C-alpha positions as CSV (number, residue, x, y, z in Angstrom):
1,M,122.1,102.6,72.1
2,A,125.3,102.9,70.1
3,S,127.0,102.1,66.8
4,V,129.7,99.5,66.5
5,T,132.7,99.8,64.2
6,L,135.2,97.1,63.4
7,E,138.3,98.3,61.6
8,S,140.6,95.6,60.2
9,I,139.8,93.3,63.1
10,G,141.7,90.0,63.3
11,K,142.2,87.1,65.7
12,V,145.2,84.9,65.8
13,Y,145.4,82.1,68.4
14,P,148.6,80.8,69.9
15,G,150.6,78.8,67.4
16,G,149.7,81.2,64.6
17,V,146.2,79.8,64.0
18,R,144.3,82.6,62.3
19,A,140.5,82.6,62.9
20,V,139.5,86.0,61.6
21,E,141.3,88.5,59.3
22,G,140.6,92.0,58.1
23,V,137.0,92.4,59.2
24,D,135.8,95.9,58.4
25,L,132.2,96.6,59.4
26,H,130.1,99.6,60.7
27,I,126.8,98.8,62.5
28,A,124.7,101.9,62.8
29,D,122.9,102.8,66.0
30,G,119.7,100.8,66.0
31,E,120.6,98.4,63.2
32,F,120.1,94.7,63.2
33,V,123.1,93.0,61.6
34,V,123.5,89.2,61.2
35,L,126.8,87.5,60.9
36,V,126.2,84.3,58.9
37,G,128.3,81.5,57.6
38,P,129.2,77.8,58.1
39,S,130.7,76.4,61.3
40,G,134.3,77.5,61.8
41,C,134.0,80.6,59.6
42,G,134.9,83.1,62.4
43,K,131.5,84.6,63.1
44,S,131.3,83.6,66.8
45,T,134.9,84.6,67.3
46,T,134.1,88.0,65.9
47,L,131.1,88.4,68.1
48,R,133.1,87.3,71.2
49,M,135.8,90.0,70.3
50,V,133.0,92.6,70.3
51,A,131.8,91.3,73.7
52,G,135.2,91.4,75.2
53,L,135.3,87.6,75.7
54,E,138.2,87.2,73.2
55,D,141.3,89.4,72.9
56,I,141.6,91.3,69.7
57,S,144.9,90.5,67.9
58,E,144.6,93.1,65.2
59,G,142.6,96.2,64.3
60,T,140.4,98.6,66.2
61,L,137.0,98.1,67.8
62,R,134.8,101.1,68.6
63,I,131.4,101.1,70.5
64,G,130.1,104.6,69.8
65,D,133.1,106.9,69.7
66,R,135.0,104.9,72.3
67,V,137.9,102.5,71.4
68,V,137.3,99.4,73.5
69,N,140.1,97.0,72.6
70,E,141.5,97.0,76.1
71,V,138.1,97.6,77.9
72,A,136.9,94.7,80.1
73,A,133.7,93.0,79.0
74,R,131.7,94.2,82.0
75,D,132.6,97.8,81.1
76,R,131.6,97.8,77.4
77,D,127.9,98.3,78.0
78,V,127.0,95.2,75.9
79,A,124.8,92.3,76.8
80,M,125.1,88.8,75.3
81,V,122.6,86.1,74.8
82,F,124.3,82.7,74.5
83,Q,123.3,79.5,72.6
84,N,122.9,77.5,75.8
85,Y,121.0,80.4,77.6
86,A,123.6,80.3,80.5
87,L,120.9,80.6,83.2
88,Y,121.8,79.9,86.8
89,P,120.0,76.7,87.6
90,H,119.7,77.3,91.3
91,L,118.1,80.8,90.9
92,D,114.5,81.4,89.9
93,V,113.6,83.5,86.9
94,R,113.3,86.7,89.0
95,R,116.8,86.3,90.4
96,N,118.3,85.3,87.0
97,L,116.9,88.6,85.6
98,S,118.1,90.7,88.5
99,F,121.5,89.1,89.2
100,G,123.6,91.3,87.0
101,L,121.9,94.5,88.2
102,E,122.2,93.5,91.9
103,R,126.0,92.9,91.5
104,R,126.4,96.5,90.1
105,R,123.6,98.1,92.0
106,R,125.8,100.8,93.7
107,K,127.8,101.6,90.6
108,L,124.5,102.0,88.6
109,G,122.9,104.0,91.4
110,L,119.9,101.6,91.6
111,S,117.8,100.8,94.7
112,R,116.4,97.3,95.2
113,A,113.0,98.8,94.4
114,D,114.4,100.1,91.1
115,I,115.7,96.7,90.2
116,A,112.4,94.9,91.1
117,D,110.5,97.4,88.9
118,K,112.9,96.9,86.0
119,V,112.6,93.1,86.3
120,Q,108.8,93.2,86.5
121,K,108.5,95.5,83.4
122,T,111.1,93.4,81.4
123,A,109.3,90.2,82.3
124,A,105.9,91.6,81.3
125,S,107.3,92.9,78.0
126,L,108.5,89.3,77.1
127,G,105.4,87.6,78.5
128,I,107.2,85.7,81.2
129,D,105.9,87.7,84.3
130,S,103.9,84.6,85.3
131,L,107.2,82.6,85.4
132,L,109.2,84.7,87.8
133,D,109.1,82.2,90.7
134,R,110.1,79.2,88.6
135,L,113.5,77.6,88.3
136,P,115.1,77.1,84.8
137,K,114.4,73.4,84.9
138,Q,110.7,74.1,85.2
139,L,110.7,76.0,81.9
140,S,110.3,75.0,78.3
141,G,113.1,75.7,75.8
142,G,111.2,78.7,74.5
143,Q,110.6,80.1,78.0
144,R,114.3,79.7,78.9
145,Q,115.2,81.5,75.7
146,R,113.0,84.4,76.7
147,V,114.5,84.6,80.1
148,A,118.0,84.7,78.5
149,V,116.8,87.6,76.3
150,G,115.2,89.3,79.3
151,R,118.5,89.1,81.3
152,A,120.2,91.0,78.6
153,L,117.2,93.4,78.1
154,V,116.9,94.4,81.8
155,R,120.4,95.8,81.7
156,D,119.4,98.3,79.0
157,P,122.7,97.9,77.2
158,A,124.1,100.0,74.3
159,V,124.5,96.9,72.2
160,F,122.8,93.4,72.2
161,L,125.0,90.5,71.0
162,L,123.2,87.2,70.3
163,D,125.2,84.0,69.5
164,E,123.0,81.3,67.9
165,P,120.2,81.9,70.5
166,L,117.6,79.8,68.6
167,S,119.6,76.8,67.7
168,N,118.3,74.7,70.6
169,L,114.6,75.3,69.8
170,D,112.4,73.1,67.6
171,A,111.6,74.2,64.0
172,R,108.2,75.7,64.8
173,L,109.4,77.6,67.9
174,R,112.4,79.0,66.0
175,V,110.0,80.5,63.4
176,E,107.8,82.0,66.1
177,T,110.8,83.4,68.1
178,R,112.3,84.9,65.0
179,A,109.2,87.0,64.6
180,E,109.3,88.0,68.3
181,L,112.9,89.1,68.0
182,R,112.0,91.3,65.0
183,V,109.2,92.9,67.0
184,L,111.4,93.4,70.0
185,H,114.1,95.0,67.9
186,R,111.6,97.4,66.3
187,R,110.1,98.3,69.7
188,L,113.5,98.9,71.4
189,E,115.2,100.4,68.3
190,A,118.2,98.5,69.6
191,T,121.6,97.9,68.1
192,M,121.8,94.1,67.6
193,L,124.6,91.9,66.3
194,Y,123.4,88.4,65.7
195,V,125.3,85.2,64.8
196,T,123.8,82.2,63.1
197,H,124.8,79.4,60.7
198,D,121.2,79.2,59.4
199,Q,120.9,81.4,56.3
200,E,117.1,81.2,56.4
201,E,117.2,82.7,59.9
202,A,119.7,85.3,58.7
203,M,117.5,86.3,55.8
204,S,114.4,86.7,57.9
205,L,116.0,88.7,60.7
206,G,118.7,91.0,59.5
207,D,118.6,94.6,58.2
208,R,121.9,93.6,56.7
209,L,123.8,90.3,56.3
210,V,127.6,89.8,56.8
211,V,128.5,86.6,55.0
212,M,131.7,85.0,56.4
213,H,133.9,82.2,55.1
214,E,137.2,81.0,56.4
215,G,137.7,84.0,58.6
216,H,137.0,86.6,55.9
217,V,133.9,88.7,55.2
218,Q,132.7,87.7,51.7
219,Q,129.8,90.1,51.3
220,V,127.8,92.7,53.2
221,G,124.4,93.9,52.1
222,S,120.6,93.6,52.6
223,P,119.2,90.1,52.5
224,M,117.7,90.6,49.1
225,D,120.9,92.2,47.7
226,V,123.0,89.3,48.8
227,Y,120.4,86.8,47.5
228,R,120.0,88.5,44.1
229,C,123.6,89.7,43.5
230,P,126.0,87.3,45.2
231,V,129.6,88.5,44.7
232,N,131.1,85.0,44.4
233,R,130.2,81.3,44.1
234,F,130.5,80.7,47.8
235,V,127.9,83.3,48.7
236,A,125.6,82.2,45.9
237,S,125.8,78.6,47.1
238,F,125.4,79.4,50.8
239,V,122.6,81.9,50.8
240,G,119.3,80.4,49.6
241,S,117.4,77.2,50.3
242,P,117.5,75.1,48.2
243,A,121.0,76.2,47.2
244,M,121.7,77.8,43.9
245,N,122.2,75.3,41.1
246,M,125.7,75.2,39.6
247,L,126.9,73.9,36.3
248,E,130.4,73.9,35.0
249,G,131.0,74.6,31.3
250,E,132.2,77.1,28.7
251,I,130.9,80.5,27.3
252,A,131.1,80.8,23.6
253,D,129.6,82.9,20.8
254,G,126.2,81.7,19.6
255,E,123.8,82.7,16.8
256,R,121.9,85.2,19.0
257,G,124.7,86.1,21.5
258,P,126.8,84.4,24.1
259,V,125.8,80.9,25.2
260,F,126.8,78.7,28.0
261,Q,127.7,75.3,26.7
262,V,127.3,72.2,28.9
263,P,129.9,69.5,28.4
264,S,127.3,66.8,28.2
265,G,125.4,68.7,25.5
266,G,123.0,71.6,25.1
267,E,123.4,75.3,25.5
268,I,121.8,78.2,27.4
269,L,121.5,81.7,26.0
270,L,123.1,84.3,28.2
271,P,122.6,88.0,28.6
272,P,125.4,90.2,27.3
273,I,128.8,89.2,28.9
274,D,132.4,89.8,27.7
275,H,133.9,86.6,29.3
276,R,134.6,83.7,27.0
277,G,135.9,80.3,28.0
278,A,135.6,78.2,31.2
279,A,132.9,79.4,33.6
280,V,130.3,78.3,36.1
281,L,126.6,79.0,35.5
282,G,124.5,79.6,38.6
283,V,120.7,79.5,38.6
284,R,118.2,79.8,41.5
285,P,115.7,77.0,41.7
286,E,112.8,79.3,41.1
287,S,114.4,80.5,37.8
288,I,114.6,77.0,36.2
289,G,112.0,76.1,33.6
290,F,111.4,73.3,31.1
291,E,110.7,72.8,27.4
292,P,109.6,69.7,25.5
293,E,112.5,67.3,24.7
294,A,111.9,67.8,20.9
295,S,112.3,71.6,21.0
296,G,115.0,74.0,22.0
297,K,118.7,73.6,22.5
298,G,118.7,73.4,26.3
299,P,120.5,70.6,28.1
300,L,118.5,67.4,28.3
301,V,117.4,66.5,31.8
302,V,115.4,63.8,33.5
303,I,113.1,64.4,36.5
304,D,114.3,62.1,39.3
305,A,112.0,63.0,42.1
306,V,109.2,65.4,42.9
307,E,108.3,66.7,46.4
308,R,105.1,68.7,47.1
309,Y,104.3,70.6,50.3
310,G,101.2,72.7,50.2
311,D,101.0,74.9,47.1
312,R,104.8,74.8,46.4
313,G,107.1,72.0,45.5
314,D,110.6,70.9,44.2
315,A,111.5,68.8,41.2
316,W,115.0,67.2,41.4
317,L,116.6,66.6,38.1
318,R,119.9,65.5,36.5
319,L,121.6,66.0,33.2
320,V,120.9,62.9,31.1
321,E,124.6,62.7,30.0
322,G,126.0,64.2,33.2
323,G,127.6,62.8,36.3
324,D,126.4,62.8,39.9
325,Q,127.6,66.4,40.4
326,D,125.2,67.6,37.7
327,R,122.1,67.4,39.8
328,L,119.7,70.4,39.9
329,V,116.5,71.4,41.6
330,H,113.5,73.4,40.4
331,R,111.1,75.1,42.8
332,G,107.6,76.1,41.6
333,S,103.9,75.7,41.9
334,A,103.0,72.2,43.1
335,V,100.4,71.8,40.4
336,D,102.9,72.7,37.6
337,L,105.7,70.3,38.6
338,P,106.7,67.8,35.9
339,A,106.1,64.1,36.3
340,E,108.9,61.9,37.7
341,G,110.8,60.1,34.9
342,L,110.0,62.7,32.3
343,R,112.8,63.9,29.9
344,V,112.7,67.6,29.2
345,R,114.9,70.4,28.0
346,L,116.3,72.8,30.7
347,G,115.3,76.4,30.4
348,V,116.4,79.4,32.4
349,L,114.8,82.8,33.1
350,E,117.3,85.4,31.9
351,E,117.0,87.4,35.2
352,G,117.9,84.3,37.1
353,I,121.3,83.8,35.4
354,H,124.5,84.2,37.3
355,V,128.0,83.5,35.9
356,F,131.1,82.9,38.0
357,E,134.7,82.3,37.4
358,P,135.8,78.7,37.7
359,G,136.7,77.5,41.1
360,S,135.0,76.9,44.5
361,N,134.9,80.7,45.2
362,G,135.0,82.1,41.8
363,R,134.1,85.8,41.4
364,R,130.8,86.8,39.8
365,L,131.1,87.9,36.2
366,G,128.8,90.2,34.3
367,P,127.7,93.9,34.0
368,D,126.5,94.2,37.6
369,S,129.2,92.1,39.2
370,H,131.0,93.6,42.3
């Protein structure tokens, strides 16, 4: 396996259309790193530059100690798993797995017996050895996905690249396959760079997340670091399901310290913070609580809807004097959710408070901001 290093990597298409700018990232040997962000953020373009399927406009790309900007894709010692699996429909599973090795058999110094052995061992490791004589059309979505992974695995590459490989699977199979990929990574100790728009998938898979937006890296860190300490409003809103609640207002001095004042009325006590004036308050759904309407100074909210699923649930609420944009969600125990139609005061756990500068991508404010 090998490390991967991106130094100020950028991509500019003809006509000056910039897709990626200034990406700096080091992926350690054996690390599982996930590029995550909304459609069009530049994550797949970045992956394709690593794979050699897109030219690099700016910067330097290293795989191990070797600069590979001008190295052809077939000579980079990487293997890619595509969203649509890219299996040859007229070849059975055995031939799909062996095809790449057979084309380079002499260069790799492999006999046909060596290739057959590698195919058999790879298929057995993925639980598809009973499918070797089937065509792709005779396989389920999950089986096709395993074959696509096997075709990369059999090559024993230095780096695995995976571009939304689970997006065509149903919800249950996606969850099962995520676990299988983690087990596979642990067993192989492989270097993996994975792309997804699904932040839940990213959180469950990656040793580290690279959150991208509009061609730029917004934040790099462990899943829990990104979740607990988002560097800006975009990351806070994108990572987490349900998304972080956001309220616009002002920070002022209160009787017991700084308070966040909601325009429609009510205030929330903040931990120590120097900023005063316009700001955005962010609160994770699990950090929202409630107090009786007659007590406290929190904003007055009404419970619009309650959803329960198993032992957990969500309560959807809105500020009584707010607009449509002032809708919030609380996540908690299903048995403790408030009744629909109830008016209560909004409470917030101090450790769940995040404060951002105004604007759609405002910087996080506070003592542990980045």
